[in-house]
C-alpha positions in Angstrom: 10.8 -6.3 5.5 9.1 -8.7 3.1 5.9 -8.0 0.8 2.8 -7.9 2.7 -0.2 -10.1 2.1 -3.6 -8.7 3.1 -5.2 -11.3 5.5 -8.6 -10.7 6.8 -10.4 -12.1 9.9 -13.1 -14.0 8.7 -16.6 -13.2 10.6 -17.7 -17.0 10.5 -18.4 -18.9 13.9 -16.3 -21.8 14.5 -13.1 -20.5 12.9 -9.4 -21.8 13.3 -7.6 -19.5 15.2 -3.7 -19.6 14.5 -0.8 -18.4 16.9 2.4 -17.2 15.7 5.3 -15.0 17.5 8.6 -14.0 16.8 11.1 -13.3 19.7 14.1 -11.3 19.7 16.8 -10.2 21.9 16.1 -7.3 23.7 18.6 -4.3 23.8 21.3 -5.1 26.6 20.6 -1.7 27.8 16.7 -2.0 28.1 15.5 -0.7 31.6 12.0 -1.4 33.6 9.1 0.7 32.2 8.0 3.7 34.5 5.5 2.7 37.0 2.6 4.5 35.1 4.0 3.9 31.6 3.5 -0.2 32.1 -0.1 0.3 32.8 -0.9 2.3 29.6 -2.4 0.2 26.7 -2.1 1.3 23.3 -4.8 -0.1 20.6 -3.9 0.7 16.8 -6.4 0.3 14.4 -5.0 -0.2 11.1 -7.4 1.5 8.2 -5.7 -0.7 5.3 -5.8 0.4 1.8 -5.7 3.9 2.1 -8.9 5.8 3.4 -10.1 8.8 1.7 -9.7 11.9 4.2 -11.9 14.4 2.8 -14.8 12.5 3.0 -14.3 11.4 6.2 -13.4 14.8 7.8 -15.2 17.1 5.4 -14.2 20.5 5.0 -17.9 21.3 3.8 -17.3 25.2 3.9 -14.4 24.8 1.1 -15.9 25.9 -2.3 -13.3 23.6 -3.9 -14.6 20.6 -2.0 -17.8 20.1 -4.0 -15.9 21.2 -7.4 -13.4 18.4 -7.0 -16.1 16.2 -6.2 -19.3 16.7 -8.0 -20.5 13.3 -7.9 -18.8 11.7 -4.6 -18.9 14.4 -2.1 -20.9 14.2 0.9 -24.1 16.8 0.8 -23.8 19.2 3.3 -27.2 18.1 4.8 -26.3 14.7 5.3 -22.8 15.2 7.1 -22.2 15.9 10.7 -21.2 19.3 11.4 -18.3 19.8 14.3 -17.9 23.2 13.7 -18.6 26.0 11.2 -16.1 24.5 8.4 -15.7 21.2 9.1 -17.9 17.9 9.5 -17.8 13.9 9.4 -19.3 11.5 7.3 -22.8 10.6 8.5 -21.6 6.9 9.1 -19.2 8.2 11.7 -22.6 9.0 13.9 -21.6 6.7 16.6 -18.7 8.5 17.6 -20.1 11.6 18.2 -20.9 10.9 22.0 -16.9 10.8 22.3 -16.7 14.2 20.4 -19.1 15.8 22.6 -17.2 14.6 25.7 -14.1 15.6 24.4 -12.4 12.1 24.2 -11.8 12.2 20.4 -9.2 14.0 18.9 -9.2 14.2 15.1 -5.4 15.0 13.4 -5.8 16.3 10.1 -2.8 16.4 7.1 -1.0 13.4 8.5 1.6 11.8 6.2 5.5 12.2 5.5 7.7 14.2 3.2 8.2 12.7 -0.2 5.5 10.4 0.1 5.7 6.8 -1.6 2.1 5.7 -3.1 2.7 2.0 -3.4 0.7 0.3 -0.7 3.5 -2.1 0.2 6.1 0.6 0.4 4.2 3.3 2.2 3.1 0.6 4.7 6.4 -0.5 5.5 7.5 3.3 6.0 4.4 3.6 8.6 5.4 0.5 10.1 9.1 1.2 10.6 8.8 4.8 11.3 11.3 5.2 8.5 12.0 8.1 5.9 10.4 7.6 2.5 14.2 7.0 1.4 15.2 4.8 4.4 14.9 1.2 4.7 14.5 -0.2 8.2 14.3 -4.0 9.5 12.4 -3.3 12.8 9.1 -2.2 13.6 8.7 1.1 15.4 7.2 -0.7 18.4 9.7 -3.4 18.3 12.3 -0.6 18.9 10.3 0.8 21.7 9.9 -2.6 23.5 13.5 -3.2 23.1 14.2 0.2 24.9 11.8 -0.4 27.7 12.0 -4.2 28.7 8.3 -5.2 29.8 7.8 -6.1 33.3 8.2 -9.9 34.0 4.5 -10.2 34.2 3.8 -9.1 30.8 2.8 -12.2 28.4 3.5 -10.4 25.2 4.6 -7.0 24.0 1.4 -7.1 21.6 -1.4 -9.0 20.0 -2.3 -8.5 16.3 -5.9 -9.2 15.5 -7.5 -9.4 11.7 -4.0 -9.0 9.8 -1.6 -11.6 10.6 1.5 -9.5 9.3 3.7 -8.2 12.2 3.9 -4.6 10.8 5.1 -2.4 13.5 6.0 -5.4 15.6 8.4 -6.5 12.9 11.6 -8.4 13.5 11.9 -9.2 17.2 8.8 -7.8 19.2 7.4 -10.8 21.4 3.8 -10.7 19.9 0.7 -12.7 19.3 -0.7 -12.9 15.8 -4.6 -14.3 15.6 -6.3 -14.9 12.5 -8.9 -16.7 11.3 -10.1 -18.9 8.4 -13.5 -20.5 7.8 -13.6 -24.2 8.9 -17.0 -25.4 8.3 -17.9 -28.3 10.9 -14.7 -27.7 13.1 -14.9 -26.2 16.3 -12.2 -23.3 17.3 -8.6 -24.7 18.0 -5.3 -23.2 18.7 -2.4 -24.3 17.0 1.1 -23.6 18.5 4.0 -23.5 16.2 6.9 -25.4 17.2 9.3 -22.2 18.0 7.1 -21.8 21.3 8.4 -24.1 23.9 6.1 -25.1 26.9 9.2 -24.8 29.0 9.7 -21.2 28.2 7.7 -19.1 30.9 6.9 -16.1 28.7 6.0 -18.4 25.9 3.7 -20.4 28.0 2.0 -17.3 29.2 1.4 -16.3 25.5 -0.2 -19.6 25.0 -2.4 -19.4 28.1 -3.8 -16.0 26.7 -4.2 -17.4 23.2 -5.8 -20.8 24.5 -8.3 -19.0 26.4 -9.2 -16.8 23.3 -9.7 -19.8 21.2 -11.9 -21.4 23.7 -15.7 -22.0 23.2 -17.7 -20.7 20.1 -15.8 -18.0 18.7 -15.7 -16.5 22.2 -14.7 -17.0 25.9 -17.6 -18.7 27.2 -15.9 -21.9 28.3 -12.5 -19.7 29.2 -11.2 -20.9 32.9 -10.8 -17.0 33.6 -14.0 -15.7 31.5 -15.4 -12.5 32.4 -19.0 -11.9 30.6 -19.2 -8.7 29.1 -22.5 -6.7 28.9 -21.4 -4.6 26.2 -23.1 -5.6 22.9 -20.5 -5.6 19.8 -21.5 -5.2 16.2 -21.5 -8.0 13.7 -18.9 -8.3 10.5 -15.2 -8.6 10.5 -14.3 -5.6 12.5 -16.7 -6.0 14.9 -15.6 -9.4 15.6 -11.9 -8.4 16.1 -13.0 -5.8 18.5 -15.0 -8.2 20.5 -11.7 -10.5 20.4 -9.7 -7.8 21.8 -12.1 -7.1 24.6 -12.4 -10.4 25.5 -9.0 -11.0 25.7 -8.4 -8.1 28.0 -11.4 -9.4 29.9 -9.6 -12.6 30.2 -6.3 -10.7 31.5 -8.3 -9.2 34.4 -7.6 -6.1 36.2 -3.9 -4.5 35.6 -2.9 -5.4 38.9 -4.3 -8.9 38.5 -2.1 -9.0 34.9 1.3 -7.8 36.5 0.7 -10.9 39.0 -0.6 -13.0 36.9 1.9 -12.6 33.6 -1.2 -12.2 31.2 -0.9 -8.4 30.1 0.1 -7.0 26.7 1.2 -3.6 26.2 -0.3 -3.0 22.6 -3.0 -4.5 20.4 -3.2 -4.0 16.4 -6.8 -4.2 14.8 -7.1 -4.1 11.2 -9.9 -2.8 8.9 -9.5 -3.6 5.3 -11.0 -2.3 2.2 -10.1 1.4 1.8 -8.5 1.1 -1.4 -11.9 2.8 -3.0 -10.7 3.3 -6.5 -14.2 2.4 -7.9 -17.7 3.0 -6.2 -16.3 4.7 -3.0 -19.6 6.3 -2.0 -20.9 2.8 -0.9 -17.9 1.0 0.1 -16.3 3.9 2.5 -20.0 4.3 4.0 -20.1 0.9 5.0 -16.2 0.6 6.4 -16.8 4.1 8.3 -19.8 2.5 9.6 -18.2 -0.5 10.7 -15.4 1.4 12.2 -17.5 3.9 14.4 -19.6 1.1 15.6 -16.7 -0.9 16.3 -14.7 1.9 18.3 -17.9 2.9 20.3 -18.3 -0.8 21.5 -14.7 -0.7 22.3 -15.0 2.3 24.4 -18.0 0.6 26.2 -16.1 -2.5 26.7 -12.9 -0.7 28.2 -15.3 1.3 30.6 -16.8 -1.8 31.8 -13.6 -3.5 32.1 -12.0 -0.5 34.0 -9.4 0.1 31.4 -10.9 3.1 29.7 -8.3 5.7 31.4 -5.5 3.5 30.9 -6.1 3.1 27.0 -5.1 5.0 23.9 -6.7 4.2 20.6 -5.3 5.5 17.4 -6.0 4.7 13.9 -3.3 4.7 11.2 -3.1 3.8 7.4 -0.4 3.7 4.7 -1.7 7.3 2.9 -4.7 9.2 1.8 -6.8 10.0 -1.4 -6.5 12.4 -4.1 -8.3 15.3 -3.6 -10.1 15.2 -6.8 -12.5 12.3 -7.8 -11.8 9.9 -10.5 -13.9 8.9 -13.5 -15.1 5.8 -11.4 -16.9 7.3 -8.8 -13.7 6.8 -6.4 -10.5 8.3 -5.6 -6.9 7.2 -6.5 -3.7 7.1 -4.1 -3.1 10.2 -2.4 -0.8 11.6 0.3 -2.1 13.0 3.6 -5.2 11.8 5.5 -6.5 12.4 8.9 -6.6 10.0 11.8 -8.3 9.7 15.2 -7.2 9.3 18.8 -9.8 8.3 21.4 -9.6 7.8 25.4 -10.3 9.2 28.5 -7.1 11.1 28.7 -7.2 12.5 25.1 -7.7 16.0 24.9 -10.5 16.0 22.3 -10.8 18.5 19.2 -9.7 19.2 15.9 -5.3 19.3 15.3 -3.2 19.5 12.5 -3.5 21.2 9.1 -7.2 21.6 7.8 -7.0 21.0 4.0 -7.2 24.2 1.7 -8.1 22.7 -1.6 -7.0 25.9 -3.4 -3.5 25.1 -2.5 -3.0 21.9 -3.7 0.7 21.0 -5.0 1.3 20.5 -8.7 0.4 16.8 -8.6 -3.1 17.8 -7.4 -2.3 16.8 -3.8 -2.9 18.0 -0.2 0.2 19.5 1.5 1.6 17.6 4.7 0.6 19.2 7.7 1.6 16.4 10.5 4.4 14.1 10.1 2.8 10.5 11.2 6.2 10.4 13.6 4.5 13.0 15.7 1.7 10.9 16.6 4.3 8.0 17.4 6.2 10.5 19.4 3.1 11.3 21.6 2.5 7.7 22.0 6.1 6.9 23.1 7.0 10.1 25.2 3.6 11.2 26.4 1.8 7.8 27.0 4.6 5.4 27.6 7.4 8.0 29.1 10.0 6.3 26.7 12.9 8.3 24.9 11.2 9.1 21.7 13.8 10.5 19.8 15.8 7.5 20.4 13.3 5.1 19.1 12.5 7.2 16.1 16.3 8.0 15.3 15.2 11.9 15.1 13.6 14.3 17.2 9.5 14.8 16.5 7.5 17.2 18.3 4.9 15.1 19.8 1.2 16.6 19.9 -0.7 18.3 22.7 -3.4 15.4 22.5 -2.9 13.8 26.1 -4.0 14.6 29.7 -0.9 13.1 31.4 
């Protein structure tokens, strides 16, 4: 896979949408999706740059926390308690209704063995579900969609918003990447690449969805199949990405209509960038986690409004975490593991994985591995979609008991 560029979605109105896709031959042994799996939507939220886990899910009862983080540690009185030992960053307050309703799971200590602390290589490892010493070309979702051919009614395997790199859809998945750049004075317009041929039925369906996303002023007000959403979305780059994703689902309509009209997608990937907090982390991370929490809360409200909440699984991911000890610039450097969030009506809420024990850091001052990230993928592939996770991941990983099936 090629070195990635970090592309962000502009929050400006009147943006120019660009559409690109990659078509690859599906495996000849591909078979149809299970009747329930084909209705289940996955929304990935990429926390790009490596989010600091210890200030996200805070082990406030561990005396080592405030010793390691004398300047950037979250004060106990400001943190949001989850239990007698663990709390959330105060910016994550909008997620508390999900937590109280047991629809938010937090998996701690997620990473992989022999971690690579390069942004580009570690992102590649997460995107391809490879070992740290293994180089794969296909994204993990590309392999999933090759194993289980989507029904004829599906418009695309996936849609990417906020970062045009294919990532988990790389090298074959039939996907749409929507990114935006500020073009003051220009109305929104959709640019379709030459490799998409209007005569191709699947390509035409993809273009239909993309064109309707591109209609009107940054939304779908003029779209032919527009559904007016009552949900109020936050501003900013990530809020706009969430709004675009939800408006796309509104255009698609109900699951039964989607399959008939050929306008559904199986997965959506959103990106929130900026988590590489080597300097001035308290201000930067607070703003980013606020965007994340407000965006996820509005996403939940929109999915309920659209009747899709019980058929949607939302999961965060990122290339790595941060070091346990703060640096000299009120920040943190690249580290190993981090917590990740899953939410949905069928999620078994609670804390999972390995809580950080700060007295047991390794020789490099890093937190130990608790959950291999491919266990999260095995949970998606097996429990959520009913696929053969071992074949896709090329190794057996135990799924986590995160879902009500």
